[in-house]
C-alpha positions as CSV (number, residue, x, y, z in Angstrom):
1,X,-14.9,54.2,-40.4
2,X,-12.2,54.6,-43.4
3,X,-13.2,57.5,-45.6
4,X,-14.2,56.8,-49.5
5,X,-12.0,58.1,-52.1
6,X,-13.9,61.2,-53.1
7,X,-13.7,62.3,-49.3
8,X,-9.9,61.6,-49.4
9,X,-9.4,63.1,-52.9
10,X,-11.3,66.4,-51.3
11,X,-9.5,66.7,-48.3
12,X,-6.1,66.1,-49.5
13,X,-6.0,67.8,-53.2
14,X,-5.4,71.6,-52.2
15,X,-2.9,70.4,-49.2
16,X,0.6,71.1,-49.3
17,X,3.1,70.6,-46.6
18,X,3.6,73.6,-44.6
19,X,6.8,72.8,-42.8
20,X,8.7,71.8,-45.9
21,X,7.1,74.8,-47.9
22,X,8.5,77.2,-45.5
23,X,12.0,75.9,-45.7
24,X,12.3,75.6,-49.4
25,X,10.7,79.0,-49.7
26,X,13.6,80.5,-47.5
27,X,16.2,78.4,-49.7
28,X,14.9,79.8,-52.9
29,X,14.8,83.2,-51.9
30,X,18.5,83.3,-50.6
31,X,19.7,81.3,-53.8
32,X,20.6,78.3,-51.7
33,X,19.2,75.5,-53.8
34,X,22.4,74.2,-55.4
35,X,24.6,74.5,-52.3
36,X,21.9,72.2,-50.4
37,X,21.9,69.9,-53.0
38,X,25.7,69.5,-52.4
39,X,24.9,69.0,-49.0
40,X,22.6,66.5,-49.3
41,X,25.2,64.1,-50.7
42,X,26.8,64.3,-47.2
43,X,23.8,62.9,-45.2
44,X,23.3,59.1,-45.8
45,X,21.6,57.8,-42.7
46,X,19.5,58.9,-39.9
47,X,22.3,59.1,-37.5
48,X,24.7,61.2,-39.4
49,X,25.4,64.7,-38.0
50,X,23.7,67.4,-40.0
51,X,26.4,69.3,-41.8
52,X,27.6,72.1,-40.0
53,X,27.4,74.6,-43.0
54,X,23.6,73.5,-43.4
55,X,21.5,76.8,-43.5
56,X,19.6,77.0,-40.2
57,X,16.3,76.6,-41.6
58,X,17.5,73.3,-43.3
59,X,19.1,72.0,-40.1
60,X,16.1,72.8,-37.8
61,X,14.0,70.9,-40.5
62,X,16.1,67.7,-41.0
63,X,16.4,67.5,-37.1
64,X,12.3,67.8,-36.5
65,X,11.6,65.2,-39.1
66,X,13.9,62.3,-38.6
67,X,12.2,60.2,-35.7
68,X,9.7,57.6,-36.4
69,X,6.3,58.3,-35.9
70,X,4.7,57.4,-32.3
71,X,2.3,55.1,-33.9
72,X,4.9,52.7,-35.8
73,X,4.3,49.1,-34.3
74,X,7.9,47.5,-34.2
75,X,6.3,44.5,-34.0
76,X,5.3,44.4,-37.5
77,X,8.8,45.2,-38.6
78,X,9.6,41.5,-39.3
79,X,6.7,41.0,-41.8
80,X,8.6,44.0,-43.9
81,X,11.7,42.1,-43.4
82,X,10.2,38.9,-44.7
83,X,8.7,40.6,-47.5
84,X,11.9,41.6,-48.8
85,X,13.7,38.6,-47.9
86,X,11.3,36.6,-50.2
87,X,10.4,39.5,-53.0
88,X,13.3,42.0,-52.9
89,X,14.3,41.5,-56.6
90,X,10.7,41.1,-58.1
91,X,9.5,43.9,-55.9
92,X,12.1,46.3,-57.2
93,X,11.4,45.5,-60.6
94,X,7.8,45.8,-60.3
95,X,8.0,49.1,-58.3
96,X,10.6,50.8,-61.1
97,X,8.5,49.6,-63.8
98,X,4.6,49.0,-63.1
99,X,4.8,51.3,-59.8
100,X,6.3,54.4,-62.0
101,X,4.0,53.9,-64.7
102,X,0.8,54.0,-62.3
103,X,2.0,57.5,-61.3
104,X,2.3,58.4,-64.9
105,X,-1.2,57.2,-65.2
106,X,-2.0,60.4,-63.3
107,X,-2.3,63.2,-65.8
108,X,-1.3,65.8,-63.3
109,X,1.4,63.7,-61.9
110,X,2.9,63.1,-65.3
111,X,2.3,66.8,-66.5
112,X,4.3,68.0,-63.2
113,X,7.3,65.3,-63.8
114,X,7.4,66.7,-67.5
115,X,7.3,70.0,-66.4
116,X,10.2,69.6,-63.9
117,X,13.5,70.9,-65.1
118,X,15.8,68.7,-63.3
119,X,13.6,65.6,-64.3
120,X,12.3,66.1,-67.6
121,X,13.7,64.3,-70.7
122,X,16.1,62.4,-68.2
123,X,14.7,58.8,-67.6
124,X,18.0,57.3,-66.5
125,X,18.4,60.0,-63.8
126,X,14.7,60.0,-62.9
127,X,14.4,56.3,-62.5
128,X,17.9,55.8,-60.6
129,X,16.9,58.6,-58.1
130,X,13.5,56.9,-57.7
131,X,15.3,53.4,-57.1
132,X,17.2,54.7,-54.2
133,X,13.6,54.8,-52.2
134,X,12.6,51.5,-53.6
135,X,15.7,49.8,-53.0
136,X,16.5,51.4,-49.6
137,X,13.2,49.8,-48.1
138,X,14.9,46.3,-48.3
139,X,17.8,47.6,-46.2
140,X,18.2,45.7,-43.1
141,X,18.8,49.1,-41.4
142,X,15.6,50.8,-43.1
143,X,13.6,51.1,-39.9
144,X,16.3,51.7,-37.5
145,X,18.0,54.6,-36.2
146,X,20.7,53.7,-38.7
147,X,18.3,54.3,-41.7
148,X,19.4,55.3,-45.0
149,X,15.7,55.7,-45.9
150,X,14.8,58.3,-43.8
151,X,17.1,61.0,-45.2
152,X,16.1,59.8,-48.9
153,X,12.3,60.4,-47.4
154,X,13.6,64.0,-46.2
155,X,15.0,65.0,-49.4
156,X,12.1,63.7,-51.4
157,X,9.9,65.9,-49.4
158,X,11.9,68.8,-49.9
159,X,12.0,68.2,-53.8
160,X,8.2,67.9,-53.8
161,X,8.4,71.1,-51.9
162,X,10.4,72.9,-54.1
163,X,8.1,71.8,-57.2
164,X,5.0,73.3,-55.4
165,X,6.9,76.6,-54.7
166,X,8.3,77.0,-58.3
167,X,4.8,76.2,-59.9
168,X,3.3,79.1,-57.4
169,X,5.8,81.7,-58.6
170,X,5.4,80.7,-62.2
171,X,1.7,81.9,-62.1
172,X,0.9,79.6,-64.7
173,X,-0.4,76.5,-62.5
174,X,-4.1,75.7,-62.9
175,X,-5.1,75.6,-59.2
176,X,-8.8,75.4,-59.9
177,X,-8.7,72.6,-62.3
178,X,-5.5,70.7,-60.8
179,X,-5.3,71.4,-57.0
180,X,-2.1,72.0,-55.3
181,X,1.1,70.8,-57.2
182,X,2.5,67.8,-55.6
183,X,-0.2,67.8,-53.1
184,X,-0.8,65.4,-50.3
185,X,-3.3,63.5,-52.6
186,X,-0.4,63.0,-55.0
187,X,1.9,61.7,-52.3
188,X,-0.3,59.6,-50.6
189,X,-1.8,58.2,-54.0
190,X,1.7,57.5,-55.1
191,X,2.3,55.5,-51.7
192,X,-0.9,53.5,-52.6
193,X,0.5,52.8,-56.1
194,X,3.7,51.8,-54.9
195,X,2.1,49.5,-52.3
196,X,-1.0,48.3,-53.3
197,X,-0.8,48.7,-56.9
198,X,2.6,46.8,-56.9
199,X,1.0,44.1,-54.7
200,X,-1.9,43.9,-57.4
201,X,0.5,44.0,-60.0
202,X,2.5,40.7,-58.6
203,X,-0.8,39.0,-58.2
204,X,-1.6,39.7,-61.7
205,X,1.7,37.9,-63.0
206,X,1.3,35.1,-60.9
207,X,3.9,36.2,-58.0
208,X,2.6,34.5,-54.8
209,X,3.0,37.0,-51.8
210,X,2.3,35.8,-48.1
211,X,-0.7,37.7,-46.5
212,X,1.3,38.6,-43.6
213,X,4.3,39.5,-45.7
214,X,1.9,41.7,-48.1
215,X,0.8,43.6,-44.8
216,X,4.1,44.2,-43.8
217,X,4.9,45.8,-47.2
218,X,1.7,48.0,-47.1
219,X,2.6,49.0,-43.7
220,X,6.3,50.1,-44.8
221,X,4.8,52.5,-47.3
222,X,2.4,53.9,-44.7
223,X,5.8,54.6,-42.5
224,X,7.1,56.0,-45.6
225,X,4.4,58.1,-46.3
226,X,4.9,59.8,-42.8
227,X,8.4,60.6,-43.5
228,X,7.3,62.1,-46.9
229,X,5.1,64.6,-45.0
230,X,1.6,63.0,-45.4
231,X,-0.4,64.2,-42.2
232,X,-0.7,61.1,-39.6
233,X,-4.3,61.7,-39.3
234,X,-4.8,60.7,-43.0
235,X,-2.6,57.8,-42.6
236,X,-4.7,56.2,-39.8
237,X,-7.8,56.8,-41.8
238,X,-6.6,55.0,-44.7
239,X,-6.8,51.5,-42.4
240,X,-5.2,48.3,-43.0
241,X,-4.0,46.9,-46.2
242,X,-7.3,45.5,-47.0
243,X,-9.2,49.0,-46.6
244,X,-6.2,50.6,-48.2
245,X,-6.8,48.5,-51.2
246,X,-10.5,49.2,-51.3
247,X,-9.6,52.8,-51.2
248,X,-7.1,52.9,-53.9
249,X,-9.2,50.6,-56.4
250,X,-12.0,53.2,-56.0
251,X,-9.4,55.9,-56.5
252,X,-7.7,54.5,-59.9
253,X,-11.1,54.4,-61.6
254,X,-11.0,58.5,-60.9
255,X,-7.6,59.3,-61.2
256,X,-6.1,57.2,-63.9
257,X,-6.5,58.1,-67.4
258,X,-4.4,58.6,-70.7
259,X,-2.6,61.8,-71.2
260,X,0.6,62.8,-73.6
261,X,2.9,63.4,-70.9
262,X,2.0,59.9,-69.3
263,X,2.4,58.2,-72.5
264,X,5.8,59.8,-73.0
265,X,7.1,59.0,-69.7
266,X,5.9,55.1,-69.9
267,X,7.7,55.1,-73.5
268,X,11.0,56.3,-71.8
269,X,10.5,53.8,-69.0
270,X,10.0,50.7,-71.2
271,X,13.0,51.8,-73.5
272,X,15.1,52.2,-70.4
273,X,14.5,48.8,-69.0
274,X,14.4,47.0,-72.1
275,X,18.2,48.0,-72.9
276,X,19.1,46.7,-69.7
277,X,17.5,43.0,-69.9
278,X,19.2,40.2,-71.5
279,X,18.5,40.4,-75.4
280,X,15.8,37.6,-75.4
281,X,13.6,39.3,-72.6
282,X,13.5,42.5,-74.3
283,X,10.1,41.7,-75.8
284,X,9.1,40.7,-72.1
285,X,9.5,44.1,-70.6
286,X,6.3,45.7,-72.2
287,X,4.5,42.3,-71.7
288,X,5.3,41.9,-68.3
289,X,4.1,45.5,-67.4
290,X,1.0,45.0,-69.5
291,X,0.0,42.0,-67.6
292,X,0.5,43.4,-64.3
293,X,-1.2,46.5,-64.7
294,X,-4.2,45.0,-66.9
295,X,-5.3,45.9,-70.6
296,X,-7.5,48.6,-69.6
297,X,-4.8,50.7,-67.8
298,X,-1.8,49.5,-70.1
299,X,-3.9,50.8,-73.0
300,X,-3.8,54.4,-71.2
301,X,-0.4,54.9,-71.6
302,X,0.0,52.8,-75.0
303,X,2.0,49.9,-73.5
304,X,2.5,48.0,-76.8
305,X,0.7,44.8,-77.2
306,X,2.7,41.7,-78.7
307,X,2.3,38.0,-78.7
308,X,5.0,37.7,-76.2
309,X,3.8,35.4,-73.5
310,X,5.8,36.1,-70.2
311,X,5.5,32.5,-69.3
312,X,5.9,30.6,-72.1
313,X,8.9,32.8,-73.6
314,X,10.8,33.0,-70.6
315,X,10.7,29.3,-69.9
316,X,12.0,28.6,-73.5
317,X,15.0,30.6,-72.6
318,X,16.1,27.6,-70.4
319,X,18.3,29.4,-68.2
320,X,17.2,31.0,-64.7
321,X,18.1,34.6,-64.1
322,X,17.8,34.1,-60.2
323,X,20.0,32.2,-57.8
324,X,17.0,30.3,-56.2
325,X,13.2,30.5,-56.5
326,X,11.2,30.4,-53.5
327,X,8.6,27.7,-53.1
328,X,5.3,28.7,-54.7
329,X,6.4,31.3,-57.3
330,X,6.0,30.8,-61.1
331,X,9.6,30.2,-62.2
332,X,9.0,31.5,-65.9
333,X,7.6,34.8,-64.5
334,X,10.2,34.6,-61.8
335,X,13.1,34.9,-64.4
336,X,11.4,38.3,-66.1
337,X,10.9,39.9,-62.5
338,X,14.3,39.0,-61.3
339,X,15.8,40.6,-64.8
340,X,13.8,43.6,-64.3
341,X,15.1,43.9,-60.7
342,X,18.8,43.4,-61.7
343,X,18.3,45.9,-64.4
344,X,16.9,48.5,-61.4
345,X,20.4,47.7,-59.6
346,X,22.4,48.3,-62.8
347,X,20.6,51.5,-63.6
348,X,21.5,52.9,-60.0
349,X,24.9,51.6,-60.2
350,X,26.0,52.7,-63.5
351,X,24.6,56.3,-62.7
352,X,26.6,56.3,-59.7
353,X,29.8,55.0,-61.3
354,X,29.3,57.3,-64.5
355,X,29.1,60.4,-62.2
356,X,25.1,61.0,-62.9
357,X,23.4,62.3,-59.8
358,X,21.4,59.7,-57.9
359,X,20.6,61.8,-55.0
360,X,17.2,63.3,-54.9
361,X,17.5,66.9,-55.9
362,X,15.8,70.1,-55.7
363,X,15.0,72.4,-58.7
364,X,15.4,75.7,-59.0
365,X,13.4,76.3,-62.0
366,X,10.7,74.6,-64.0
367,X,11.1,73.8,-67.5
């Protein structure tokens, strides 16, 4: 029997990640965070040799956490590949806008992001680093021994552990009221947002996804959750996509609420992507996000209302922003989603070419 969301919440809200937490505690004690962040740039795929100069505690952790879980069914990988073959551009745009805003709708999650020195008030950097994870899922080697996705997940796992440890050392975190910083509830919940909530958003704007491909996308996030440190026992209890959808629909009623941090982060997200889409589609960014989230949740983070209709206005432009449109999709919505997907790629590419950090990076202090 799949657990209810209150049960899920109670079991995960105070749970950290002991293996990663132990590594980060040692790295912070030894003042090695900056050198480890530099080492991160030398590890790009799962079959890379771990640099010889890596601290032993880090070397052991990376070696121990790079294998695929025993429960992974390789027979389901073609459905993941088909999802990204048909929806890579739109899914990237949806994850980097609606998906991220979904994490901002958690007041505790939004507060945590705003309190983290390396990510606060830096939307370009924050979103370009997040994009590495999203776009890595669509890579042809994502779920092979050559995966670039696995080391990205390992780095994010350590980033989460650093945030937990820094808040513990600050003595200012409200454990009684907020549970563990970046708890397993946060990580598993974020995976539900980036899978189930993204699929919901695609449906809300009229982007049609084959059921098997949707199952594959949700399954991909279950594998990613494993590499982010969510214990396998909880991943098994979350069930299949249908059961995970029921769990999340119950959970968002409990977790999502308005907060000043969430509103500020959402505005940064809208402003950033609006600056990257063609001029005629700038008003479509908040309109697209509002339609994907629904008015109730869009209002919680003050996504602007406008008379812009993402169907009629996009269609009136008369030009396709995509090279091809798979059968069964809404052409006008595809233009907006495609523009957002291309904007995501530009954010990542320009961050790299302008020398900005795009690797996940551990913090050594909170702001």
